[in-house]
C-alpha positions in Angstrom: 121.4 98.5 123.5 118.4 99.7 125.6 116.6 96.9 127.3 113.0 97.8 126.6 112.5 100.4 124.0 110.2 98.0 122.1 106.9 98.4 123.9 104.4 95.8 124.9 102.0 97.3 122.3 104.5 96.6 119.5 105.4 93.1 120.7 101.7 92.1 121.1 101.0 93.6 117.6 103.7 91.4 116.0 102.7 88.3 118.0 99.0 88.9 117.1 100.1 89.1 113.4 101.8 85.7 113.7 98.7 84.2 115.3 96.1 85.8 113.0 98.0 85.1 109.8 99.0 81.6 110.8 102.6 82.5 109.7 105.0 79.7 110.9 107.6 81.5 112.9 109.9 78.5 112.5 109.8 78.7 108.7 110.7 75.5 106.9 112.5 74.1 110.0 110.9 72.4 113.0 110.7 74.1 116.4 113.8 72.5 117.8 115.9 73.2 114.7 114.8 76.8 114.7 115.2 77.5 118.4 118.6 75.8 118.5 119.8 78.6 116.2 118.9 81.2 118.8 119.1 79.5 122.2 121.0 76.7 123.8 118.0 74.4 124.5 120.2 71.9 126.3 120.8 74.4 129.1 117.2 75.5 129.5 114.8 73.6 131.8 111.9 71.4 130.7 108.3 72.1 131.6 107.6 68.4 131.6 108.9 66.6 134.8 109.5 63.4 132.7 112.0 65.2 130.5 115.3 66.9 131.5 115.8 69.8 129.0 113.9 72.2 126.9 115.2 70.5 123.8 113.7 67.3 125.0 110.3 68.5 125.9 109.9 70.7 122.8 110.8 67.8 120.7 108.4 65.5 122.5 105.4 67.9 122.5 105.9 69.5 119.1 107.3 66.8 117.0 106.4 63.4 118.6 103.0 64.2 120.2 102.1 67.4 118.5 100.0 68.5 121.4 101.2 72.1 121.6 99.7 74.7 119.3 101.9 76.5 116.8 101.8 79.7 118.9 103.1 78.1 122.1 106.4 80.0 121.9 104.7 83.3 122.5 103.5 82.3 126.0 106.4 80.2 127.1 108.1 81.9 130.1 111.5 80.3 129.2 111.7 82.5 126.1 109.6 85.4 127.5 109.3 87.2 124.2 107.0 89.8 125.8 109.6 90.6 128.4 112.9 89.8 126.8 115.4 92.4 126.0 115.1 94.3 122.8 118.2 92.5 121.6 116.7 89.0 122.2 113.4 90.0 120.7 114.9 91.4 117.6 117.3 88.5 117.2 114.3 86.2 117.2 112.5 88.2 114.5 115.7 88.4 112.3 116.0 84.6 112.6 112.4 84.0 111.4 113.5 85.6 108.0 117.0 84.2 107.7 117.5 82.4 104.4 118.0 79.0 106.2 114.7 79.4 107.9 112.7 81.2 105.1 114.4 80.6 101.8 111.9 82.5 99.7 113.3 86.0 99.4 110.0 87.6 98.5 108.4 86.1 101.6 111.3 87.1 103.8 111.1 90.7 102.6 107.4 90.9 103.0 107.7 89.7 106.6 110.5 92.2 107.3 108.2 94.9 106.0 105.4 93.7 108.3 107.7 93.7 111.3 108.9 97.2 110.4 105.4 98.6 110.3 105.3 97.8 114.1 108.9 98.5 115.0 109.3 101.9 113.4 107.2 103.9 116.0 109.6 102.5 118.6 112.7 103.6 116.7 113.7 100.3 115.2 113.8 98.6 111.8 115.1 95.5 110.2 117.4 96.1 107.2 119.2 93.9 104.7 122.8 93.8 105.9 124.2 91.2 103.5 123.2 88.3 101.3 123.9 84.6 101.4 123.7 82.9 98.1 121.8 85.9 96.7 119.2 85.8 99.6 118.8 88.6 102.1 120.1 88.5 105.7 118.4 91.0 108.0 119.8 92.8 111.1 118.1 95.3 113.4 119.2 98.9 113.5 118.1 102.0 115.4 116.3 104.7 113.6 117.3 108.2 114.4 119.8 110.6 112.8 119.7 108.7 109.4 115.9 108.2 109.1 114.9 110.3 106.1 112.1 108.5 104.5 110.6 105.1 105.4 108.0 104.4 102.7 109.4 101.9 100.2 109.4 102.7 96.5 108.7 99.1 95.4 111.9 99.0 93.5 113.6 96.3 95.5 117.2 97.1 94.7 116.7 100.8 95.4 114.9 100.1 98.7 117.6 97.7 99.8 120.3 100.2 99.0 118.4 103.0 100.9 118.1 100.7 103.9 121.8 99.9 103.8 122.6 103.6 103.5 120.6 104.3 106.6 122.2 101.6 108.6 125.8 102.6 107.5 125.1 106.2 108.3 123.8 105.4 111.7 126.8 103.3 112.6 129.5 105.4 110.9 132.3 106.8 113.0 135.2 107.1 110.7 136.2 108.8 107.4 136.1 105.4 105.7 132.6 104.7 106.9 131.3 108.1 105.7 133.0 107.6 102.4 131.2 104.3 102.1 127.9 106.1 102.6 128.8 108.3 99.6 129.5 105.2 97.5 126.1 103.8 98.5 124.5 107.1 97.6 126.1 106.9 94.1 124.9 103.3 93.6 121.4 104.1 94.7 121.2 107.0 92.2 122.4 104.6 89.5 119.8 102.1 90.4 116.9 104.5 90.5 118.0 106.0 87.2 118.0 102.6 85.6 114.5 102.1 86.9 113.0 105.3 85.6 115.0 106.1 82.4 113.4 105.2 79.1 115.6 106.1 76.1 112.6 106.7 73.9 110.6 108.8 76.3 113.6 110.6 77.9 116.0 111.9 75.3 119.2 113.2 76.9 119.8 116.9 76.9 123.0 116.6 74.8 121.9 113.8 72.6 124.5 111.4 74.0 123.3 107.9 74.8 124.0 107.3 78.5 125.9 104.3 79.8 124.2 102.0 82.2 125.9 103.8 85.1 125.5 107.4 83.9 122.9 108.4 86.6 123.3 112.1 86.1 122.5 112.1 82.4 119.6 109.6 82.8 118.0 111.5 85.7 118.4 114.9 84.0 116.7 113.4 80.9 113.8 112.0 83.0 113.2 115.2 84.9 113.4 117.3 81.8 110.9 115.1 80.0 108.5 114.5 82.8 108.5 118.1 84.2 108.9 120.2 81.2 109.3 124.0 81.4 111.3 126.6 83.3 109.6 125.9 86.7 111.5 122.6 86.8 115.0 124.0 86.4 115.6 123.7 90.2 114.6 120.0 90.2 117.0 119.3 87.4 119.8 121.1 89.2 119.1 119.3 92.4 119.2 115.8 90.8 122.5 116.6 89.2 123.9 118.1 92.4 122.9 115.1 94.5 124.9 112.8 92.2 127.9 115.2 92.3 127.7 115.3 96.1 127.7 111.5 96.3 130.7 111.2 93.9 132.6 113.9 95.8 132.0 112.3 99.2 133.0 108.9 97.9 136.6 110.2 97.3 136.7 112.9 99.9 139.4 112.2 102.5 137.9 114.7 104.9 134.4 113.1 104.8 132.4 113.6 108.0 128.9 112.9 109.3 127.6 116.2 108.1 128.6 115.6 104.5 127.4 112.0 104.6 124.1 113.0 106.1 123.6 115.7 103.4 124.5 113.2 100.7 122.0 110.7 102.1 119.2 113.3 102.3 119.9 114.6 98.8 120.0 111.0 97.4 116.8 109.9 99.0 115.1 113.1 97.9 116.0 112.3 94.3 114.7 108.8 94.8 111.4 110.2 96.1 111.1 112.6 93.2 111.8 109.8 90.7 109.2 107.7 92.5 106.6 110.5 92.2 107.4 110.9 88.5 107.0 107.2 88.0 103.7 107.1 89.8 104.9 105.2 92.8 104.2 108.0 95.3 
């Protein structure tokens, strides 16, 4: 990991956000509880000559005496968030939205989105990598070859799946990894189809009621109804082809980066078309 791809401008922007919004970086924990999740405070020095370790002086000044302001962490040279490596800075941010620290998933996702608005110009974003008890856990990933569209649709499940697709594509280096991207593409298309499809407004082309996972039939019905007429034939073909590509890649033993990237591009294009038709773009 590069040491300082995240610029001073970006770091100051995020820190200024914390200060201006009065967002508690430690979440529902106290300062010692939070920082102990990221650092070994017992091995860090104290800034108070009367106390031996960082754990002791932070506890004294923040919990007992409460004579340090909430934003003290951002100017403390021991943590050096302005000059720390990208890895340390991003680990700190991810911890502020961990379910143990910030249990409200809506708040955690809103904060991640705020961080990403600063991080993206430097080539980084925080993505949901897994869940704990149904709550999101975020990790940092480099943007680059898999960045295809960054504006969220507002459909939380779809947006999470797109983020995961990007992260998996960026890290993929084996056939199994690229096949997983195909599976994520398929699941994303199913999710967006479930969001936009209305059986009353969008009759299927063959009159067959689609199952809850029949993304192809649902998306074809949506596009046919929302964009009527012959000029929309290409859009209908594209939506159907994107789903077929995702399904083919999922099972393709010779899957490679090119096929996975094409699948991701096609899938996200369908998501964006669907978002436009639903009035979300």
